[in-house]
C-alpha positions as a LaTeX table, in Angstrom:
\begin{tabular}{lrrr}
\hline
Residue & $x$ (\AA) & $y$ (\AA) & $z$ (\AA) \\
\hline
Met1 & 84.60 & 124.93 & $-42.37$ \\
Trp2 & 85.23 & 127.55 & $-45.29$ \\
Val3 & 82.59 & 125.64 & $-47.25$ \\
Ile4 & 80.06 & 126.14 & $-44.66$ \\
Ala5 & 80.73 & 129.71 & $-44.55$ \\
Leu6 & 80.79 & 130.07 & $-48.48$ \\
Ala7 & 77.35 & 128.57 & $-48.30$ \\
Phe8 & 76.00 & 130.98 & $-45.86$ \\
Trp9 & 77.19 & 133.85 & $-47.74$ \\
Ala10 & 75.78 & 132.31 & $-50.86$ \\
Gly11 & 72.47 & 131.99 & $-49.55$ \\
Ala12 & 72.44 & 135.48 & $-47.94$ \\
Ala13 & 73.35 & 136.79 & $-51.58$ \\
Ala14 & 70.89 & 135.02 & $-53.19$ \\
Met15 & 68.00 & 136.18 & $-50.91$ \\
Met16 & 69.42 & 139.68 & $-51.07$ \\
Ala17 & 69.20 & 139.42 & $-54.86$ \\
Val18 & 65.50 & 138.15 & $-54.80$ \\
Ala19 & 64.35 & 140.83 & $-52.58$ \\
Ala20 & 66.23 & 143.40 & $-54.80$ \\
Arg21 & 64.31 & 142.04 & $-57.59$ \\
Arg22 & 60.96 & 142.34 & $-55.86$ \\
Arg23 & 61.46 & 146.28 & $-55.66$ \\
Asp24 & 59.03 & 146.56 & $-52.78$ \\
Gly25 & 61.32 & 147.51 & $-49.94$ \\
Ser26 & 62.11 & 144.22 & $-48.96$ \\
Leu27 & 65.73 & 144.49 & $-49.40$ \\
Arg28 & 65.87 & 147.58 & $-47.24$ \\
Glu29 & 63.84 & 146.04 & $-44.40$ \\
Gly30 & 66.01 & 142.94 & $-44.55$ \\
Leu31 & 68.97 & 144.79 & $-44.10$ \\
Arg32 & 67.57 & 146.75 & $-41.29$ \\
Leu33 & 66.53 & 143.61 & $-39.44$ \\
Ser34 & 69.93 & 142.05 & $-40.17$ \\
Gly35 & 71.65 & 145.17 & $-38.67$ \\
Asn36 & 69.33 & 144.95 & $-35.54$ \\
Tyr37 & 70.28 & 141.38 & $-35.18$ \\
Ile38 & 74.30 & 142.10 & $-35.63$ \\
Val39 & 73.81 & 144.83 & $-32.92$ \\
Leu40 & 71.98 & 142.53 & $-30.81$ \\
Met41 & 74.05 & 139.45 & $-31.09$ \\
Met42 & 77.69 & 140.92 & $-31.68$ \\
Pro43 & 78.08 & 142.03 & $-28.06$ \\
Arg44 & 76.81 & 138.35 & $-26.99$ \\
Met45 & 79.22 & 136.83 & $-29.32$ \\
Val46 & 82.21 & 138.73 & $-28.15$ \\
Leu47 & 81.41 & 137.79 & $-24.59$ \\
Ala48 & 80.82 & 134.05 & $-25.49$ \\
Leu49 & 84.27 & 133.93 & $-27.27$ \\
Ala50 & 85.91 & 135.65 & $-24.34$ \\
Leu51 & 84.23 & 133.10 & $-22.20$ \\
Ala52 & 85.68 & 130.08 & $-24.32$ \\
Gly53 & 88.92 & 131.64 & $-24.52$ \\
Phe54 & 89.31 & 132.23 & $-20.67$ \\
Ala55 & 87.63 & 128.76 & $-19.90$ \\
Ala56 & 90.25 & 126.82 & $-22.17$ \\
Glu57 & 93.08 & 128.85 & $-20.38$ \\
Leu58 & 91.67 & 128.75 & $-16.79$ \\
Val59 & 90.03 & 125.14 & $-16.79$ \\
Pro60 & 92.48 & 122.53 & $-15.25$ \\
Gly61 & 93.21 & 120.65 & $-18.28$ \\
Glu62 & 94.85 & 117.50 & $-16.54$ \\
Leu63 & 91.77 & 117.40 & $-14.23$ \\
Val64 & 89.26 & 117.82 & $-17.15$ \\
Ser65 & 91.32 & 115.48 & $-19.32$ \\
His66 & 91.33 & 112.86 & $-16.69$ \\
Trp67 & 87.40 & 112.88 & $-15.92$ \\
Leu68 & 86.15 & 113.79 & $-19.26$ \\
Gly69 & 89.10 & 112.83 & $-21.70$ \\
Ala70 & 88.57 & 109.84 & $-24.25$ \\
Ala71 & 90.32 & 107.42 & $-21.91$ \\
Ser72 & 87.52 & 108.27 & $-19.53$ \\
Gly73 & 85.05 & 105.91 & $-21.37$ \\
Leu74 & 81.45 & 105.19 & $-20.07$ \\
Arg75 & 82.51 & 106.99 & $-16.75$ \\
Gly76 & 83.19 & 110.27 & $-18.59$ \\
Ile77 & 80.28 & 110.03 & $-20.89$ \\
Leu78 & 78.18 & 109.87 & $-17.85$ \\
Ile79 & 79.80 & 112.83 & $-15.94$ \\
Ala80 & 79.67 & 114.92 & $-19.32$ \\
Ser81 & 75.87 & 113.75 & $-19.62$ \\
Val82 & 75.30 & 115.38 & $-16.05$ \\
Ala83 & 77.69 & 118.24 & $-16.78$ \\
Gly84 & 75.45 & 119.32 & $-19.75$ \\
Leu85 & 72.34 & 119.43 & $-17.60$ \\
Ala86 & 73.99 & 122.15 & $-15.57$ \\
Val87 & 74.62 & 124.81 & $-18.46$ \\
Pro88 & 71.64 & 127.22 & $-18.03$ \\
Ala89 & 72.26 & 129.02 & $-21.39$ \\
Gly90 & 71.61 & 129.10 & $-25.04$ \\
Gly91 & 74.11 & 128.14 & $-27.84$ \\
Ile92 & 75.92 & 131.41 & $-27.62$ \\
Val93 & 77.32 & 130.11 & $-24.30$ \\
Ala94 & 77.12 & 126.27 & $-24.73$ \\
Phe95 & 79.15 & 125.83 & $-27.71$ \\
Pro96 & 82.16 & 128.37 & $-27.05$ \\
Leu97 & 82.19 & 126.33 & $-23.76$ \\
Ala98 & 82.13 & 123.04 & $-25.91$ \\
Leu99 & 85.02 & 124.42 & $-27.75$ \\
Ala100 & 87.05 & 125.19 & $-24.66$ \\
Leu101 & 86.34 & 121.74 & $-23.27$ \\
Leu102 & 87.54 & 120.21 & $-26.64$ \\
Lys103 & 90.68 & 122.21 & $-26.40$ \\
Val104 & 91.60 & 121.18 & $-22.92$ \\
Gly105 & 91.29 & 117.51 & $-23.58$ \\
Val106 & 87.59 & 116.31 & $-23.54$ \\
Gly107 & 86.98 & 113.17 & $-25.93$ \\
Ile108 & 84.78 & 113.33 & $-28.47$ \\
Pro109 & 82.11 & 111.01 & $-27.23$ \\
Gln110 & 82.18 & 112.80 & $-23.71$ \\
Leu111 & 81.63 & 116.16 & $-25.74$ \\
Val112 & 78.81 & 114.46 & $-27.79$ \\
Ala113 & 77.12 & 113.55 & $-24.43$ \\
Phe114 & 77.56 & 116.84 & $-22.91$ \\
Leu115 & 76.14 & 118.61 & $-26.02$ \\
Thr116 & 73.29 & 116.29 & $-26.20$ \\
Ala117 & 72.50 & 116.68 & $-22.67$ \\
Trp118 & 72.24 & 120.30 & $-23.03$ \\
Glu119 & 70.25 & 120.39 & $-26.03$ \\
Val120 & 67.69 & 117.89 & $-24.76$ \\
Phe121 & 67.39 & 119.13 & $-21.20$ \\
Ala122 & 68.18 & 122.84 & $-21.56$ \\
Ile123 & 67.13 & 123.92 & $-17.93$ \\
His124 & 66.77 & 127.46 & $-19.15$ \\
Arg125 & 64.12 & 126.47 & $-21.65$ \\
Val126 & 62.40 & 123.79 & $-19.59$ \\
Leu127 & 61.79 & 126.45 & $-16.75$ \\
Ala128 & 60.91 & 129.36 & $-19.14$ \\
Phe129 & 58.86 & 127.71 & $-21.83$ \\
Glu130 & 58.19 & 123.97 & $-21.15$ \\
Ile131 & 56.68 & 123.97 & $-17.72$ \\
Pro132 & 54.49 & 127.08 & $-18.24$ \\
Phe133 & 53.22 & 126.03 & $-21.63$ \\
Leu134 & 52.97 & 122.36 & $-21.41$ \\
Gly135 & 52.64 & 121.63 & $-17.60$ \\
Met136 & 54.66 & 119.57 & $-15.16$ \\
Gln137 & 53.22 & 116.15 & $-16.41$ \\
Phe138 & 54.24 & 116.59 & $-19.95$ \\
Val139 & 57.80 & 117.71 & $-19.01$ \\
Ala140 & 57.99 & 114.90 & $-16.50$ \\
Leu141 & 57.12 & 112.55 & $-19.17$ \\
Arg142 & 59.45 & 113.88 & $-21.84$ \\
Ile143 & 62.39 & 113.94 & $-19.67$ \\
Ala144 & 61.81 & 110.58 & $-18.31$ \\
Ser145 & 61.59 & 109.24 & $-21.84$ \\
Ser146 & 64.51 & 110.90 & $-23.05$ \\
Phe147 & 66.81 & 110.57 & $-19.93$ \\
Met148 & 69.10 & 108.18 & $-21.73$ \\
Leu149 & 69.54 & 109.84 & $-24.85$ \\
Pro150 & 72.88 & 111.60 & $-23.81$ \\
Pro151 & 74.78 & 108.69 & $-22.50$ \\
Leu152 & 73.51 & 106.80 & $-25.68$ \\
Ala153 & 74.66 & 109.59 & $-27.90$ \\
Gly154 & 77.96 & 109.21 & $-26.15$ \\
Val155 & 78.43 & 105.65 & $-26.47$ \\
Leu156 & 77.24 & 105.75 & $-30.28$ \\
Ala157 & 79.81 & 108.46 & $-30.94$ \\
Ala158 & 82.48 & 106.11 & $-29.10$ \\
Gly159 & 81.72 & 103.49 & $-31.56$ \\
Leu160 & 81.65 & 105.86 & $-34.52$ \\
Val161 & 84.99 & 107.53 & $-33.56$ \\
Gln162 & 86.42 & 103.82 & $-34.02$ \\
Val163 & 84.96 & 103.30 & $-37.10$ \\
Leu164 & 85.12 & 106.54 & $-39.12$ \\
Pro165 & 88.38 & 108.10 & $-40.32$ \\
Gly166 & 89.45 & 111.71 & $-39.13$ \\
\hline
\end{tabular}
């Protein structure tokens, strides 16, 4: 994880250096925009992480582990696929929720199915953008053609968990 964080910091520093060399105000504008994004996202991140912490503590681990644990197999993958459909929020909620699920014993294949379903069928995106911009016929075709992706991703992850170390 620290390698990824280091890469992000290095990328940000490199962009700041390029902006500073331009001497056209782009460094100041970039810092201003970055500050605005931090002010906008920080409360959301704090709340999302609090949500994840409380979810990990309050979600009944034994029950979740029974239905979505590694031993739940295909049944758990299918349940997780349906559960991923029900998350009406962006990544700021979905990923802390996924972290909480992982901490209470959800299996990796089940978590892959959950996140794949959330990403492919994000209900908030379908209602707010896809239907108004692309129309119901396109959305129905897209959903019908990608309906099996979350379970397939979960099954593939189950196979890879057996083969790959760690």
